[in-house]
C-alpha positions as CSV (number, residue, x, y, z in Angstrom):
1,V,-27.6,-9.4,91.2
2,D,-26.0,-6.1,92.1
3,V,-24.1,-4.3,89.4
4,F,-21.6,-1.5,90.1
5,T,-18.5,0.0,88.7
6,S,-15.1,0.2,90.3
7,T,-11.5,1.3,89.8
8,N,-10.2,-2.0,91.0
9,I,-10.4,-5.4,89.2
10,D,-11.4,-7.1,92.5
11,G,-14.4,-4.7,93.1
12,N,-13.0,-3.3,96.2
13,G,-13.4,0.4,97.2
14,I,-16.3,2.7,96.9
15,P,-18.4,2.1,93.9
16,A,-19.1,5.0,91.5
17,V,-22.4,3.5,90.5
18,N,-24.4,0.8,92.3
19,Q,-27.6,-0.8,91.1
20,T,-29.7,-3.8,91.7
21,I,-31.0,-5.8,88.9
22,V,-34.4,-7.1,89.7
23,L,-34.6,-10.4,88.0
24,P,-37.8,-11.5,86.2
25,P,-39.3,-14.6,87.8
26,T,-38.1,-16.9,84.9
27,V,-34.6,-15.9,85.7
28,A,-34.9,-15.5,89.5
29,N,-36.3,-19.1,89.8
30,T,-33.5,-20.8,87.9
31,P,-32.8,-24.0,89.9
32,I,-29.5,-25.6,90.7
33,S,-30.4,-29.3,90.1
34,T,-27.0,-30.8,90.5
35,V,-24.3,-30.0,92.9
36,G,-21.1,-28.9,91.0
37,S,-23.0,-27.8,87.9
38,S,-22.9,-24.3,86.5
39,L,-25.6,-21.7,87.1
40,V,-26.3,-19.3,84.2
41,L,-28.4,-16.2,84.6
42,S,-28.8,-14.7,81.2
43,N,-30.4,-11.6,79.6
44,L,-29.6,-9.3,82.5
45,A,-30.1,-5.8,81.4
46,T,-29.7,-2.4,83.1
47,N,-28.8,1.2,82.3
48,L,-25.8,2.8,84.1
49,D,-26.0,6.5,84.8
50,L,-22.5,7.7,84.4
51,T,-23.5,11.5,84.5
52,G,-20.6,13.5,86.0
53,L,-18.1,10.6,85.8
54,S,-15.0,10.2,83.7
55,C,-13.7,7.0,82.3
56,S,-11.1,6.7,85.0
57,D,-13.9,6.5,87.5
58,V,-15.4,3.4,85.9
59,R,-12.6,1.2,84.7
60,Y,-14.3,-2.1,85.7
61,I,-17.9,-3.2,85.7
62,C,-18.7,-5.8,88.5
63,L,-21.5,-8.2,89.3
64,T,-22.3,-9.6,92.8
65,L,-24.6,-12.6,93.2
66,R,-26.9,-12.6,96.3
67,R,-29.7,-14.7,97.7
68,N,-33.0,-13.0,97.4
69,I,-34.2,-12.3,101.0
70,L,-37.7,-13.4,100.0
71,S,-36.5,-16.7,98.5
72,Q,-38.5,-19.8,99.1
73,P,-37.1,-22.0,100.5
74,V,-34.6,-20.0,102.5
75,F,-31.0,-21.2,101.9
76,I,-27.4,-20.3,102.5
77,L,-25.3,-18.9,99.8
78,E,-21.6,-19.0,100.4
79,G,-18.5,-18.6,98.2
80,V,-15.5,-21.0,98.1
81,P,-13.0,-20.4,99.4
82,N,-14.7,-17.1,100.6
83,D,-17.6,-14.8,99.6
84,S,-15.3,-12.7,97.4
85,I,-15.9,-15.3,94.7
86,L,-19.5,-14.1,94.5
87,T,-18.1,-10.8,93.0
88,R,-16.5,-10.7,89.7
89,C,-15.3,-7.8,87.6
90,Q,-14.2,-7.3,84.0
91,F,-12.7,-4.3,82.2
92,F,-15.3,-1.8,81.1
93,F,-14.7,-0.2,77.7
94,C,-15.3,3.5,78.2
95,T,-15.3,6.3,75.7
96,V,-15.8,10.0,76.1
97,L,-19.0,11.2,74.4
98,L,-18.2,14.5,72.7
99,T,-20.9,17.1,72.0
100,C,-21.0,19.8,69.2
101,N,-19.1,22.1,71.6
102,D,-16.1,19.9,71.1
103,L,-16.3,19.8,67.3
104,T,-15.8,22.7,64.8
105,C,-17.2,22.2,61.4
106,N,-15.4,24.3,58.9
107,N,-16.2,25.8,55.4
108,G,-19.9,26.4,56.3
109,G,-20.5,23.0,57.8
110,S,-22.9,22.4,60.6
111,C,-22.7,20.0,63.6
112,E,-25.4,17.4,64.3
113,Q,-25.5,15.8,67.7
114,R,-26.2,11.9,67.6
115,E,-26.3,9.2,70.1
116,D,-22.7,8.1,69.4
117,G,-21.4,11.7,69.3
118,P,-21.4,14.9,67.1
119,V,-21.1,14.6,63.3
120,C,-20.3,17.5,60.8
121,Q,-22.8,17.9,58.0
122,C,-20.5,19.5,55.3
123,A,-21.6,22.2,52.9
124,V,-21.6,21.4,49.1
125,G,-18.0,20.9,47.9
126,W,-16.5,19.8,51.2
127,T,-16.1,16.5,53.1
128,G,-14.2,15.0,56.0
129,T,-14.5,14.8,59.7
130,T,-14.3,18.6,60.1
131,C,-15.3,19.5,56.5
132,N,-11.6,20.4,55.6
133,D,-11.3,18.2,52.6
134,A,-12.4,19.6,49.2
135,V,-14.7,17.1,47.3
136,N,-13.1,15.9,44.0
137,A,-15.8,17.0,41.5
138,C,-14.1,14.8,38.8
139,E,-14.6,11.5,40.6
140,G,-16.7,9.3,38.4
141,I,-16.7,11.6,35.5
142,T,-15.3,10.5,32.2
143,C,-14.6,13.1,29.5
144,L,-14.9,11.5,26.1
145,F,-12.7,11.4,23.1
146,G,-9.5,12.0,25.1
147,G,-10.9,15.1,27.1
148,T,-9.5,16.0,30.5
149,C,-11.6,16.6,33.6
150,L,-10.8,19.8,35.5
151,D,-11.9,19.9,39.1
152,N,-13.5,23.2,40.0
153,Q,-14.3,21.9,43.6
154,F,-18.1,22.7,43.3
155,S,-18.3,21.6,39.7
156,F,-16.3,20.0,36.9
157,T,-15.3,21.1,33.4
158,C,-14.2,18.8,30.6
159,Q,-11.3,20.2,28.7
160,C,-12.1,18.7,25.3
161,T,-9.6,17.9,22.5
162,L,-9.7,19.8,19.3
163,G,-12.9,19.3,17.4
164,R,-15.0,18.3,20.4
165,Q,-17.4,20.3,22.7
166,G,-20.2,19.6,25.3
167,M,-20.3,18.9,28.9
168,L,-18.5,15.5,28.4
169,C,-17.0,16.4,24.9
170,E,-19.8,14.3,23.3
171,E,-20.4,16.8,20.5
172,E,-18.4,17.4,17.4
173,T,-17.5,21.0,16.9
174,I,-17.5,22.7,13.3
175,G,-15.0,25.5,14.1
176,V,-14.8,29.0,12.9
177,I,-15.3,29.3,9.1
178,V,-13.8,32.5,7.6
179,Q,-15.5,33.6,4.3
180,S,-13.1,36.4,3.8
181,V,-10.2,38.4,5.5
182,T,-9.5,41.8,4.3
183,P,-6.6,44.1,5.0
184,I,-7.6,47.8,5.4
185,T,-4.9,50.5,5.3
186,Q,-7.3,53.5,6.2
187,N,-6.4,55.5,3.2
188,A,-2.7,55.4,3.7
189,I,-0.5,56.3,0.7
190,L,2.8,54.6,0.0
191,R,5.5,56.4,-1.8
192,E,8.3,55.0,-4.0
193,G,11.8,55.6,-2.8
194,V,10.6,56.2,0.9
195,F,12.2,54.0,3.5
196,I,9.4,54.5,6.1
197,N,5.9,54.4,5.0
198,A,3.7,54.4,8.2
199,L,0.7,52.1,8.3
200,N,-2.2,51.8,10.6
201,L,-3.7,48.4,9.5
202,I,-7.0,46.6,10.3
203,A,-7.8,42.9,9.6
204,S,-11.5,42.6,8.9
205,I,-12.8,39.1,9.2
206,Q,-16.1,37.9,7.8
207,T,-17.3,34.6,9.1
208,D,-19.8,32.0,7.9
209,A,-23.1,31.6,9.8
210,S,-22.8,27.9,9.7
211,G,-19.5,27.9,11.9
212,D,-19.0,28.2,15.6
213,N,-18.7,31.3,17.8
214,I,-15.4,31.6,19.6
215,S,-14.2,33.6,22.6
216,G,-11.2,33.2,24.8
217,T,-7.6,34.3,25.1
218,G,-4.8,34.3,22.7
219,L,-7.0,33.3,19.8
220,W,-5.5,35.2,16.8
221,D,-2.3,36.1,14.9
222,V,-2.0,38.1,11.8
223,Q,0.7,38.7,9.2
224,F,0.6,41.6,6.7
225,Y,2.8,41.5,3.6
226,L,3.2,43.2,0.3
227,N,2.7,41.2,-2.9
228,D,2.5,41.4,-6.7
229,Q,-0.6,39.2,-7.1
230,S,-4.0,40.0,-6.1
231,D,-4.5,36.6,-4.4
232,G,-1.2,37.0,-2.4
233,S,0.5,34.0,-4.1
234,G,3.4,36.0,-5.7
235,V,6.6,37.3,-4.3
236,R,6.0,37.9,-0.6
237,I,7.5,40.8,1.4
238,D,6.4,40.5,5.0
239,L,5.9,43.7,7.0
240,D,7.2,44.1,10.6
241,T,4.3,44.5,13.1
242,S,4.3,44.4,16.9
243,P,2.8,41.2,18.5
244,L,-1.0,41.5,19.0
245,N,-1.9,42.8,22.4
246,S,-4.4,41.0,24.6
247,V,-7.4,43.0,23.4
248,Q,-6.5,42.3,19.8
249,A,-5.6,38.7,20.3
250,N,-8.7,38.1,22.3
251,T,-11.2,39.4,19.6
252,P,-14.3,37.3,19.9
253,I,-16.1,35.9,16.8
254,T,-19.8,35.5,16.3
255,A,-20.6,33.2,13.5
256,G,-22.0,35.1,10.5
257,S,-20.8,38.5,11.4
258,T,-17.7,40.7,10.8
259,A,-15.0,41.3,13.4
260,S,-12.1,43.6,13.2
261,I,-8.6,43.5,14.6
262,S,-7.5,47.1,14.5
263,E,-4.7,49.5,15.5
264,I,-1.9,47.3,14.1
265,F,1.0,49.5,13.3
266,S,3.8,48.8,10.8
267,F,5.6,50.5,8.0
268,A,6.5,49.6,4.4
269,D,10.0,50.0,2.9
270,L,9.8,51.1,-0.7
271,S,13.3,52.5,-0.9
272,T,14.2,49.8,-3.6
273,L,10.6,49.0,-4.9
274,T,8.3,50.7,-7.2
275,C,4.4,50.8,-7.1
276,Q,4.4,48.2,-9.9
277,D,6.6,45.7,-7.8
278,V,4.1,45.6,-4.9
279,P,0.6,46.7,-5.9
280,Y,-1.1,44.7,-3.2
281,I,-1.1,44.5,0.5
282,C,-2.3,41.1,1.9
283,V,-3.2,39.7,5.4
284,E,-2.9,36.1,6.5
285,L,-5.1,35.1,9.5
286,S,-4.1,32.3,11.8
287,K,-4.7,31.0,15.3
288,G,-2.5,32.3,18.1
289,E,0.3,30.2,19.4
290,N,-1.6,28.8,22.4
291,P,-5.3,29.8,22.0
292,S,-7.6,29.0,25.0
293,P,-9.8,27.3,24.1
294,D,-8.2,25.6,21.1
295,F,-10.5,25.5,18.0
296,L,-10.7,24.6,14.4
297,L,-10.1,27.5,11.9
298,T,-11.0,26.9,8.2
299,G,-12.0,28.9,5.2
300,S,-10.3,31.8,3.2
301,L,-7.5,32.8,5.5
302,I,-5.6,35.1,3.1
303,G,-7.0,38.3,1.5
304,C,-5.5,41.2,-0.4
305,S,-6.3,44.7,-1.4
306,M,-4.8,47.2,-3.8
307,I,-2.5,49.7,-2.2
308,N,-2.7,53.5,-2.7
309,C,0.9,54.2,-4.1
310,E,2.5,57.2,-5.5
311,G,5.6,57.0,-7.8
312,N,7.1,58.5,-11.0
313,N,6.5,57.5,-14.6
314,L,9.2,57.0,-17.1
315,E,9.2,60.7,-17.9
316,G,9.7,61.6,-14.2
317,R,6.2,62.8,-13.7
318,P,4.4,61.9,-10.4
319,Y,1.7,59.2,-10.8
320,R,-0.6,57.3,-8.5
321,L,-1.3,53.6,-8.7
322,Q,-4.8,53.0,-7.2
């Protein structure tokens, strides 16, 4: 049996590849026992060398059946109606075998040449034929108790709901526990009858060691006010202060330590008040409007201190309430 490739379905033309398959005796000796019966020669195997050829050169693969010149007995092999029937062709599925020179692996990927063509071995965090697709790190990850998975491409982060923490939000958080918060006026003296009493204030925060540490952005807000009660529960006169800047609002807390939010500027209007009306300055600590991360805040969140205040007694002589 001759096997060859052709650009024509009838096998005509100059073959691009032409090989003879030497049949093993069990196949070569296949008899035709009945006139008009079918002859089947099976398990014919060969390797076609297509080096230097394109798929357009080998559109069809053809087989030609011949009589072995050494056959015993000698016989005549003819095709009906002519010998062209001894050659048959069928479409040859051909694909161009690419190499690593034809494939670009992006984002740190490397090319591996395999028998069926080049394949990109992508770096961590990337996938796809040419490593252009980012891996979804959240695939198959479940953040517990309503947490949300954030895809960081090379890793994931569970954004936990309030009161939860841990890689998968599996742990319960205690939160920041405040033992005391104290307003500090840095020896400022308020004066009766004065419209603008300038203040440079500090909120000193003492936390409990059994609570959690916290660091992030937009964590804190404070409100200073004047009051006639030492616990801040009396008539409240809020002081105007500028919103906390990022350094102040982002002040970190280490459980069991003292933290200070300083350089908070304000003024107290005592034009219609006496020192006896507002002997205390208080501060109320709260979370920022949108803290990141959100956290639990418990404990003593209001604290007061006595004001250094100068006024006049009933006889018109100056006095200091301290």
